[in-house]
C-alpha positions in Angstrom: 6.1 130.5 127.5 6.7 126.8 128.1 8.5 125.3 131.1 10.4 122.0 130.7 11.1 119.7 133.6 14.1 117.4 134.0 12.1 114.4 132.9 11.0 116.1 129.7 14.5 117.2 128.9 15.9 113.6 129.4 13.0 112.1 127.4 13.3 114.5 124.4 17.0 114.8 123.9 18.1 111.4 122.8 21.9 111.1 122.3 22.1 110.3 118.6 20.0 113.3 117.7 21.7 115.6 120.2 25.2 114.6 119.1 24.4 115.4 115.5 22.9 118.7 116.4 26.1 119.6 118.3 28.2 118.4 115.3 26.3 120.8 113.0 26.7 123.7 115.5 30.4 123.2 115.9 30.9 122.6 112.1 29.3 126.0 111.4 31.3 127.8 114.0 30.4 131.5 114.5 31.2 134.1 117.1 33.2 133.3 120.1 31.0 133.2 123.2 31.8 134.8 126.5 33.5 132.6 129.1 31.5 131.7 132.2 31.2 134.6 134.6 31.2 134.1 138.4 29.9 136.5 141.0 30.3 136.1 144.8 26.8 136.6 146.3 27.0 135.0 149.7 26.8 136.6 153.2 29.6 136.8 155.7 30.8 133.3 156.6 28.7 131.7 153.9 30.2 132.1 150.5 28.0 131.5 147.4 28.3 132.2 143.7 26.1 133.1 140.8 27.3 131.9 137.4 26.1 133.1 134.0 26.6 131.5 130.6 25.1 133.4 127.7 25.1 132.3 124.0 23.4 133.4 120.8 23.0 132.6 117.1 22.0 135.9 115.6 18.5 136.0 114.1 17.8 132.4 115.4 18.1 132.0 119.1 19.7 133.3 122.3 19.8 132.1 125.8 21.5 132.2 129.2 22.1 129.6 131.8 21.9 130.8 135.4 23.7 128.7 138.0 23.8 129.2 141.8 26.4 127.4 144.0 25.5 127.6 147.7 27.8 125.0 149.5 26.1 125.6 152.9 22.9 124.0 151.5 24.3 120.5 152.5 23.5 121.4 156.1 19.9 122.1 155.0 19.6 118.8 153.2 19.3 120.3 149.7 21.7 120.4 146.8 24.5 122.9 146.6 24.0 123.6 142.9 20.8 124.9 141.2 20.4 126.0 137.6 17.9 127.3 135.1 18.1 127.9 131.4 16.2 130.7 129.7 15.7 130.5 125.9 14.7 133.6 123.8 13.6 134.1 120.2 16.6 135.3 118.2 14.5 137.7 116.0 12.3 139.3 118.7 14.0 138.6 122.0 10.7 137.3 123.3 11.1 134.5 126.0 10.3 131.1 124.6 11.0 128.6 127.4 12.5 128.0 130.8 14.3 124.7 131.1 15.7 122.6 134.0 19.3 123.6 133.9 20.9 120.5 135.5 19.2 118.1 133.1 20.1 120.3 130.1 23.7 120.5 131.3 24.1 116.8 131.8 22.7 115.9 128.4 24.7 118.4 126.4 27.9 117.7 128.3 27.7 114.0 127.7 26.8 114.6 124.0 29.8 116.9 123.5 32.1 114.1 124.9 30.5 111.6 122.5 30.9 114.1 119.6 34.6 114.3 120.4 34.8 110.5 120.8 33.4 110.1 117.3 36.6 111.7 116.0 39.1 110.6 118.6 38.3 107.1 119.9 38.9 104.0 117.9 35.9 103.0 115.9 35.9 99.5 117.4 36.1 100.7 121.1 34.2 98.2 123.2 35.3 98.7 126.8 34.6 102.0 128.6 35.8 103.0 132.1 33.6 105.5 133.9 35.5 107.2 136.7 33.1 109.0 139.0 29.6 108.2 140.2 27.8 111.5 140.2 24.8 112.7 138.2 26.9 113.4 135.0 28.5 110.0 135.3 25.1 108.4 134.8 24.8 110.0 131.4 28.3 109.6 129.8 28.2 105.8 129.1 24.9 106.1 127.1 26.3 109.0 125.2 29.5 107.2 124.2 27.5 104.1 123.4 25.6 106.2 120.8 28.8 106.6 118.7 30.8 103.5 119.6 29.9 99.8 120.0 30.4 99.8 123.8 29.9 96.2 125.2 31.1 96.7 128.8 31.2 99.6 131.2 33.6 99.5 134.2 32.5 101.8 137.0 35.0 103.2 139.6 34.3 105.5 142.4 35.8 106.5 145.7 32.8 105.0 147.5 32.3 101.3 146.3 28.7 101.4 147.2 28.0 104.3 144.8 30.0 102.5 142.0 27.8 99.5 142.5 24.6 101.6 142.5 25.6 103.3 139.2 26.5 100.0 137.6 23.1 98.6 138.6 21.4 101.7 137.1 23.3 101.4 133.8 22.4 97.7 133.6 18.8 98.6 133.9 19.2 101.0 131.0 20.6 98.2 128.8 24.3 98.7 129.2 26.4 95.9 130.6 28.2 97.5 133.5 30.1 96.3 136.5 31.8 98.1 139.5 35.6 97.8 139.8 37.9 98.5 142.7 41.3 98.5 140.9 41.5 101.8 139.0 44.9 101.0 137.6 43.8 97.7 136.1 40.6 99.2 134.7 42.6 102.0 133.2 44.8 99.5 131.4 41.8 97.6 130.1 39.7 100.4 128.8 39.3 101.6 125.2 37.6 104.8 126.4 38.1 106.4 129.8 35.6 109.0 130.8 36.2 110.9 134.0 33.6 113.2 135.7 34.6 114.1 139.2 35.5 117.0 141.5 39.0 115.7 141.9 41.9 118.1 142.8 44.5 115.2 142.5 45.0 113.0 139.5 43.0 109.9 139.0 43.9 109.0 135.4 47.6 108.2 135.4 49.6 108.2 132.3 51.7 105.2 133.1 48.7 103.0 133.0 47.3 104.2 129.7 47.8 101.6 126.9 48.2 102.6 123.2 45.0 103.4 121.5 43.1 104.6 124.5 40.9 107.7 124.3 40.6 109.8 127.5 37.6 112.0 128.1 38.1 114.5 130.9 34.9 116.3 132.0 34.8 117.0 135.7 37.7 119.4 136.4 36.4 122.8 135.5 38.6 125.2 137.5 42.4 125.8 137.4 42.7 124.2 140.8 41.1 120.9 139.8 42.5 118.1 137.8 41.7 114.5 136.9 44.8 113.4 135.0 48.5 113.6 135.8 51.2 115.4 133.8 52.3 112.1 132.1 48.8 111.5 130.8 48.8 114.9 129.1 52.3 114.4 127.8 51.6 111.1 126.2 48.3 112.1 124.5 47.3 114.1 121.5 45.1 116.7 123.3 41.9 118.3 122.0 39.5 120.7 123.7 35.9 121.9 123.4 36.9 125.5 123.0 40.3 127.2 123.2 39.0 130.2 125.2 37.3 128.2 128.0 40.0 125.7 128.2 42.8 128.2 128.6 40.8 130.0 131.4 39.6 127.0 133.4 41.1 123.6 132.6 43.3 122.7 135.5 44.3 119.4 133.7 46.2 121.5 131.2 47.0 124.7 133.1 48.8 122.8 135.9 51.2 121.0 133.5 51.8 124.3 131.7 52.6 126.0 135.0 55.0 123.1 135.9 56.8 123.5 132.6 55.8 120.0 131.5 53.5 121.0 128.6 52.5 124.0 126.5 49.2 125.2 125.1 50.6 125.2 121.5 50.4 121.4 121.7 46.6 121.4 121.7 45.8 119.6 118.5 42.3 121.1 117.8 38.9 122.0 119.2 35.4 120.8 118.4 34.9 123.4 115.7 38.1 122.3 113.9 37.2 118.6 114.3 33.6 119.0 113.1 34.6 121.2 110.1 37.5 119.0 109.1 40.0 121.9 109.6 42.0 119.6 111.9 42.4 115.8 111.8 41.2 113.6 114.6 42.8 110.2 115.5 45.7 109.4 113.2 46.3 105.7 113.9 45.1 102.9 116.1 48.1 103.2 118.5 48.0 106.8 119.6 46.5 108.0 122.9 44.0 110.8 122.4 42.5 113.1 125.1 39.6 115.4 125.1 39.3 118.1 127.7 35.9 119.6 128.2 35.1 122.6 130.5 31.6 123.3 128.9 30.6 125.8 126.3 27.5 128.0 126.4 26.8 127.3 122.7 26.2 123.6 123.7 23.4 124.7 126.0 21.8 126.8 123.3 22.0 124.0 120.8 20.4 121.6 123.2 17.7 124.1 124.3 16.8 124.9 120.6 16.6 121.2 119.7 14.3 120.6 122.7 11.9 123.5 122.0 12.0 123.4 118.3 11.2 126.1 115.7 9.1 129.1 116.7 
């Protein structure tokens, strides 16, 4: 059984190839996968969680991502989140590989956003705003640049020094990036806005969105979290990665629904419907589109299978 490090995952899963693999997976559709399960595993006074995300393609492959969240690790100088992906043969159930879970998650999440962007952003989108400066934020610009002619990346973060560091890193990777301090002005300038944060209060405000913008919301993955305000959701044609996961976890949509400002029947489509052509993507150059991602286990399985290859 092979073990894949983060460096090997990042080197092997280039975005053009991964986006196309996800496109084919979502085009084919298949069984609905279980939503992410969470188990409380901490001791008294130190809460912790074990998360499981299984997925399978019958006769081909099956796998499960295991994630631990131990917030108290910060006091020990280690990360709060750890993850590992296990890939099994779909015919025999024999283990095939263990894969660094964080790297796999970052790559497939960014590629899923790029896949949505290929249907929802304007084909001539050149300016991207990256809201957030974490590990995932370092991947999203390259993924979007794989499907759109991105010429400039604006980087905003709560801590200016981290925005500057991310912009420097992106420049070294061949993307023209610059840190910004005025989030409202950057929002109004961007063709594509990608947000990957742990925010519980809105950062992307609807009043600053100009016609034709595509918004990519990645970070808020619980009902209590959100990255956009009600007005942004109301103004946009909204798409999701999967209906099941979104309706269980997406605070960006669940909170406007609870407030009576929006309803789930206004979701315009999911990635399967976009990839299969069952639902249309962007209709004209002036509309605002929005993609809400909470993560789907089938994305992990697709990325892992592409990494490991045929048995």
